[in-house]
C-alpha positions as CSV (number, residue, x, y, z in Angstrom):
1,X,10.3,-4.1,35.4
2,X,10.4,-7.5,36.9
3,X,13.9,-9.1,36.5
4,X,12.9,-12.3,38.5
5,X,10.5,-13.5,35.8
6,X,13.0,-12.6,33.0
7,X,15.7,-14.5,35.0
8,X,13.5,-17.6,35.1
9,X,13.2,-17.3,31.3
10,X,17.0,-17.4,31.0
11,X,17.0,-20.5,33.1
12,X,14.7,-22.4,30.7
13,X,16.4,-21.2,27.7
14,X,13.9,-18.7,26.4
15,X,16.1,-15.6,26.9
16,X,19.8,-15.1,26.7
17,X,21.4,-12.6,29.2
18,X,23.8,-10.1,27.6
19,X,25.2,-6.8,28.4
20,X,22.7,-4.0,27.5
21,X,23.5,-2.5,24.0
22,X,22.6,1.0,23.5
23,X,23.5,1.0,19.8
24,X,21.2,-2.0,19.1
25,X,18.4,-0.5,21.3
26,X,18.5,2.7,19.2
27,X,18.6,0.7,16.0
28,X,15.6,-1.2,16.8
29,X,13.7,1.8,17.7
30,X,14.8,3.5,14.5
31,X,13.7,0.4,12.6
32,X,10.2,0.6,14.3
33,X,9.8,4.2,13.4
34,X,10.7,3.6,9.7
35,X,8.2,0.7,9.7
36,X,5.4,2.7,11.1
37,X,6.1,5.4,8.6
38,X,5.9,2.8,5.9
39,X,2.3,2.0,6.7
40,X,1.2,5.2,4.9
41,X,2.7,4.1,1.6
42,X,0.5,5.1,-1.4
43,X,0.0,3.7,-4.8
44,X,-0.4,0.0,-3.9
45,X,-3.5,-2.1,-4.5
46,X,-5.7,-2.2,-1.5
47,X,-4.7,-5.8,-0.8
48,X,-1.0,-4.9,-1.3
49,X,-1.3,-1.9,1.1
50,X,-3.0,-4.0,3.7
51,X,-0.4,-6.7,3.5
52,X,2.5,-4.2,3.6
53,X,1.0,-2.2,6.4
54,X,0.3,-5.3,8.5
55,X,3.9,-6.6,7.9
56,X,5.3,-3.1,8.8
57,X,3.2,-2.8,11.9
58,X,4.0,-6.4,13.1
59,X,7.7,-5.9,12.4
60,X,7.8,-2.7,14.3
61,X,6.0,-4.2,17.2
62,X,8.7,-6.9,17.3
63,X,11.5,-4.6,17.0
64,X,10.2,-2.6,19.9
65,X,9.6,-5.8,22.1
66,X,13.2,-6.9,21.3
67,X,14.5,-3.2,22.1
68,X,12.9,-3.4,25.4
69,X,14.6,-6.7,26.2
70,X,18.0,-5.4,25.0
71,X,17.6,-2.3,27.3
72,X,17.7,-4.6,30.2
73,X,20.4,-6.9,28.9
74,X,18.4,-9.9,27.5
75,X,17.9,-11.2,24.0
76,X,14.8,-13.3,23.0
77,X,15.1,-16.7,21.5
78,X,12.0,-16.2,19.4
79,X,9.4,-13.5,18.6
80,X,6.7,-14.9,20.6
81,X,8.7,-14.7,23.9
82,X,9.8,-11.1,23.0
83,X,6.0,-10.2,23.0
84,X,5.3,-12.1,26.3
85,X,8.1,-10.3,28.1
86,X,6.4,-6.9,27.5
87,X,4.5,-7.2,30.7
88,X,7.9,-7.2,32.6
89,X,9.8,-4.8,30.4
90,X,7.4,-2.0,29.8
91,X,4.3,-3.0,31.8
92,X,2.2,-3.5,28.7
93,X,-1.3,-4.8,29.9
94,X,-2.1,-8.4,29.5
95,X,-4.9,-7.9,26.9
96,X,-2.4,-6.1,24.6
97,X,0.2,-8.8,25.0
98,X,-2.4,-11.4,24.1
99,X,-3.3,-9.3,21.1
100,X,0.3,-9.2,19.9
101,X,0.5,-13.0,20.4
102,X,-2.6,-13.2,18.2
103,X,-0.9,-11.1,15.6
104,X,2.1,-13.3,15.8
105,X,-0.1,-16.4,15.0
106,X,-1.6,-14.5,12.1
107,X,1.8,-13.7,10.9
108,X,3.0,-17.3,11.0
109,X,-0.1,-18.4,9.1
110,X,0.6,-15.8,6.4
111,X,4.3,-16.7,6.3
112,X,4.2,-20.5,6.5
113,X,0.8,-21.4,5.1
114,X,-0.1,-18.5,2.7
115,X,-3.2,-17.4,4.7
116,X,-3.4,-13.7,5.6
117,X,-6.6,-13.8,7.8
118,X,-6.9,-10.3,9.0
119,X,-9.3,-7.3,8.9
120,X,-9.0,-3.5,8.7
121,X,-10.0,-3.3,12.4
122,X,-7.3,-5.7,13.4
123,X,-4.7,-3.7,11.4
124,X,-5.9,-0.4,13.1
125,X,-5.7,-2.1,16.5
126,X,-2.2,-3.4,15.7
127,X,-1.0,0.1,14.6
128,X,-2.5,1.7,17.7
129,X,-0.9,-0.9,20.1
130,X,2.5,-0.5,18.2
131,X,2.4,3.3,18.6
132,X,1.6,2.8,22.3
133,X,4.5,0.4,22.6
134,X,6.9,2.9,20.8
135,X,6.0,5.5,23.5
136,X,6.6,3.0,26.4
137,X,10.0,1.8,24.8
138,X,11.2,5.3,24.4
139,X,10.2,6.1,28.0
140,X,12.8,3.5,29.1
141,X,15.5,6.0,28.4
142,X,14.2,7.8,31.5
143,X,14.5,4.7,33.7
144,X,18.2,4.3,34.0
């Protein structure tokens, strides 16, 4: 973990520094696990299932990114910065961080413009990256 880069983000107002909070950390991981389980909900239309699964996977990814920051005593000012910090909190490779940024943009388009521009392949990749992120955040417990 690289605290110098995170400290720089505090200086420019993108992160807040707070005491680490184990209860919040555990709650965010619990939320991510629940959302990942929700991906398999049956009985919805194909479009409804896709939309619900995408929202669940994206929400889980954000919960995990925020949990990683909380583990080290930081709180993000926005979702995008939480994803960008994954390089420093859990060592997520740059391509996967960029991919989560792309998903953030897609989520914003859906949320604010009513355009859900995704594919089944994008959803599968998001689920895969989110599961990898879950393992990385869970591994933080062995760091301290």
